[in-house]
N, C-alpha and C positions, 0 to 999 in steps of 0.2 A: 781857677789858675790860685786863688787864696791857698789851696791844700798845696799845690805847689810852691810857692815861698814857705808856708811850714816847713816844707820837708827839706828846705836845702839852707833858711837864714843860718841856722848856725854854722853852717860850713863858708857861706858867701857873703851874710848878712843882709839885711833885709833892702837898701839901696842899691846895690849891686845886682840884683836878682831882681828887681822891681825895672831896672834901666834895661835889664835883657830882653824882660818880657812885655816892656811898655808898656810899664803901668804906673801911673803915681802913688808914692808912697803913702801918701797922705789917705788916699782911697783905702788902701791896703791897711793903716792903721786906724779907720773910721769902720770900716767893716768887725776888726779885733771888736773896736769899745763897743761894738753892737752887739756883738757877742754876751759883753760882760753885761751889757746895762741894754735890757730888750725895748727898754720903753723909747728908746733911740731911733729905736728904727720907722720907716715909713709904713704908712698907710695898708699899703699896697705889698709890703713885706709882710704883717702881721696878717692880711687876709689868705696871702699863701699860707701861712704857714696853719693856719687851722682849716684851708680846703684841701692839701694835700691828705692827710688821715682821710678823709672823706672818698677820693679822687681812689687813694688805695685800697678802701674799702671794699667797694662799687666795682673795683676792678675787680679785684680778688672771690668776690661774693656769685660772681659770673662767668666764671670756669677763666678766666684771665683773658674773655676773647672780644671784651667790647671794646671800640676803637674809639675816637674823642667824639663822634658825633652820639655814641650809644650812652658812652660816660656820663653826657652833656645833659643827654633828655634825661635819663634817670636820676643825676643829679636836681633837675627840675620837677621830675616827680614826686619826690623828696620834702620839694619846699625852698629846695636853696634857690640863692638869685645870683646866678654867675652865667658870666660870658663864655661862648664856646671860645674866641681865642684863649681864654683865659686857662678853659680847660687843656687846648691844648699845645698852650706853652710850659701849661705845670707837667702833662706827660708826658714832653718831649726832656723835661728838666730830671724827671723820676724814670726815666728808662722805659716809659710803660708804652707797648705798640698792640693792636689789637691786631684777630687774628687775620690772615688771609687767603683766600681760597685760593685753592690749586686746580693745575690743569689736569693733573694725572688722571685717568679710568681707564679699567675693565669691564667688557663684556660681561653683563648679566644677562641681556633677553636671549635666550636660543628661542628664536620661530619655530615653528611647526608650521608649513605651508599643506599640510593637509589637513592645517583647522579649518574651522568656520571660524570667519573671521565676524564679529558686530559693526555696524559701522558706527563712523565718527560722528558723535554727538556736538563732540565739545568746538572744534575747529580752532583751536588756539586759543578759546576766549574763556580763559581761567576768572573765568569774574560767576558772583552767586549771590542772589539777590537773601538768603538766609542759611541758619544751619541744616546739613542734612539737604541742601541742593545738591551740591556735587562734592563726590570724592575721589581723589586722584592716587593710585596705588602703583608702588614702586620698589624694586629692590636695589642692596647695594652688597658689597663684601668686605671683609676686615679680614686682613693678614697677621695669621698668628702662629707660633712659633709650630703648632701640630698640625699647622691647614690653615683653609680659609675657612670661613664664618661668612653665613648671608643671615643679611639682612633686613627684613620688608616691612613697610611702613606705609598704611592708609591714613590719607589727612582730608579734612574737610575744609573744602577750598574757602568757603567763606570768613572763616579766624584763621584758617593756618594751625589749626588743634591738628596736634595726631591724636586717631579716635583707635588705634590699634596698631599694634607690631608686634613683630615674631622674630626671634633669635636660631640659628639652627646649620648645622654643620655639611644638610644635605639642602640643593638647589633645588628642591622639587614641586609638585604642586601643594605638598602640605604646609612649605610651609607660607606659600601667601593665603595659605586659605583659611590657616590656625591667626592672621592675623585679621583678614576679612571679619571671621567668626568675631575674636574680640571685640569689631570696632562696630557692630552690627547688635551686638548685647546691650557696650557701653552705650549707642546711641539711640538707637532705633525702638520706638516701644508703640506698636502699631504699625498703619499704612505709612510705606513711607512716602508718600506724595511725591511723586516720580523724582528720585532720587537716582541720579546719575553715577554711575560708577567707571569712572575712565580708567583706561591702564596702554602700556603699548602688545606689542603683537609676543610675546611673551608666552611659548606654553604653556606656562605656568596659570599664565588666568585667563587663558581659549580651551585649556582642560572640559573635557567634559564637566568634572566633580564640580571644579572652580565655578564653571555657568550655572549648570545646575543651583547652585547653593545661592545665587543672584536672581538667580529667577523664584527657586522659593521665598526669598523673604522680599519680593517685590521690586528688586533694584534693574535696570535700566544698562546695561554694558556698554560699553562704549571702549573703542580701543583707537588710538593713531596709527604709525607706520613704524616699521622696523627702521631701528640706526638712526632715527629722524629726534634728537630730543628737544624738540621746538615743539614734537607734537604730547609731549608729556611735560614739558619745562618746568613746570610750578616740581612736580614729581623730582624731579633731576635736582633743583634749588633746594628742598628736604635733604636730601642723598649729600650734597655737598654740603650745607651747615654740619650735620652731622657729622659727615669723614672729617672737617675743617676744628670744628668748634671741641672736637671728643679724639677718634681715632689717632690722628695724625699728632695731636699735641701731649695725648696721655700715654702713647704705645710705648715699647713693644708692649703684645699680649700673649699672653700665655695661652688663652684656650677659649672658650664657649662659656666658660662661668664667668668670665671675669670681663670681656664684652658683653653680655647680659646685663652683669650689675652696674657696668657704665651706662649700658643705654637709659634702663630703667632710670637712673640720675637723672638722666639729660633730656630724657620724654617729659617727666615731672615738671623740670626746669624750664623746659624749651613751651610744656601748657602754659605756668603757672605765674612766670617771672620773667623769663625771655622778655623785651620789647622790639615787637617789629614794627619795622616804618611803614608797609603797604597796610595797616592797621590803624594810623594813627600814634606808634612810636607806646604800644600798652601790651599788652600779653595776650596770648588768646583766650585764653577764659576769660576775662577781663573784658574783651573784646564782645564773646557772645553773653556774659552777666549785661552789661549793656543795652544789648541789644530786645534782650526778653521784658528787663526792664522798661522798656520804650514801647514795645508791644502788646504785654502780654499782661495780663493784670493777675499778681503775685499767686493766686491760689491756679493758676492754669500754667505756670510756669512748667516748663521739664523739669524734674526731680531726678536727683543721681540714685540711681536703684538700694546705693549704699551711704550711707556718710562717713565720708572718712572721720570726723570729731566722735563719733562714737567708740571709736578706739583710741585709748592711754599708749598704747607704744608707738614710737614716732614712725617705725621704721612698717608700721602697717598701716598707717596713716598714707604714707610714702608709695605701699604698694596701690591702692585703694585709688589714692587721687591720680596716678598713672594708669589710671581704667583697667587693671588689674581686677576689681572687684567681681568681673563674673565667673573666674574659676574658684574663688574666696570661700561659696559657700559648703564647699565641699571636704573643708578642712575646719578642724577644731580649732580655731583664730584662739579664744580661750585657756588653751592649754599650751599656748605657744611663748612663750616671752622673750623667747632668745634668737634673732636672724638666721644666728649659725645653724637654729636646728628645723631651718627649710631648703627647699630649693628651688630657685623661682625658674622657673622654663616657659618666659615671656608670657604671665596668665597661667601657669597652671605651678600649684603650690602644693610638695610635696615632704610630709612629716619627715625629717629624717633621722628623729628617735627609734 
């Protein structure tokens, strides 16, 4: 309203414009005086000026997908004292809106009635008392300029942490199997202790190769029904967040390579910085760290097979923290200083030199 008066005051004068839009001229003049003399502004206005850059920072730093509640929770985590209604008012003023889940979907489950179906060990009870008690697996698709790219995820139900993923142009068993291999290497050290792996009835998850790998690792397979999203609801949620927070907001996509790089960044953010309401509005990695801190002596806590801090290049630490470290040992990392020299295949690094 003040900007409108500024635009028209030279042509019509302040008072006629104020009369037209039903605002007192004194209000306009006081606002302009406060612009010249900031100390005259109210305490709320001064507080808003301090908070708005912080709200913008949190919004930008989290894929621009956080709504009012998550921005508010993140500010509280950082030590700010602010009311939720204040964040809502300022985000509306700044034109900031969080991502909204869509309803569009495509079928990536290819059932095969000839394959044996493991029984449902979960029965829609997606809860776990500790890490590595229940994994869920599913896949989704990304439309690119050169065709579809398919992405498979394996998620730990306890913390919602993504423990394995893989992207491919092919919707075959190898896609799901590579994500599982990454999860096994990244998370299991010895006896899986009753770990359950739950998926839908897709032929990729019921194949002989996939089932044998689960049994070799000592993991109990479990499947829901075909076409029933409730039987694998949490995995569908992970897919939905991925599509909403990355694919729909950052597309269109050229092909497999840029989908992989974007997925790599998102998985790192999701595991280490994205706050999740079901686990107390903290990131999955922090939730697991709290669990081990409370239940295990320091010397007995599970340690990452490869410490990201021993690498100086930020892009290498990113790969390690995303769970790609299981395949890094075959690459001479010490001689690769440029991320453009490698090619990421969701866990496989190929030197391009």
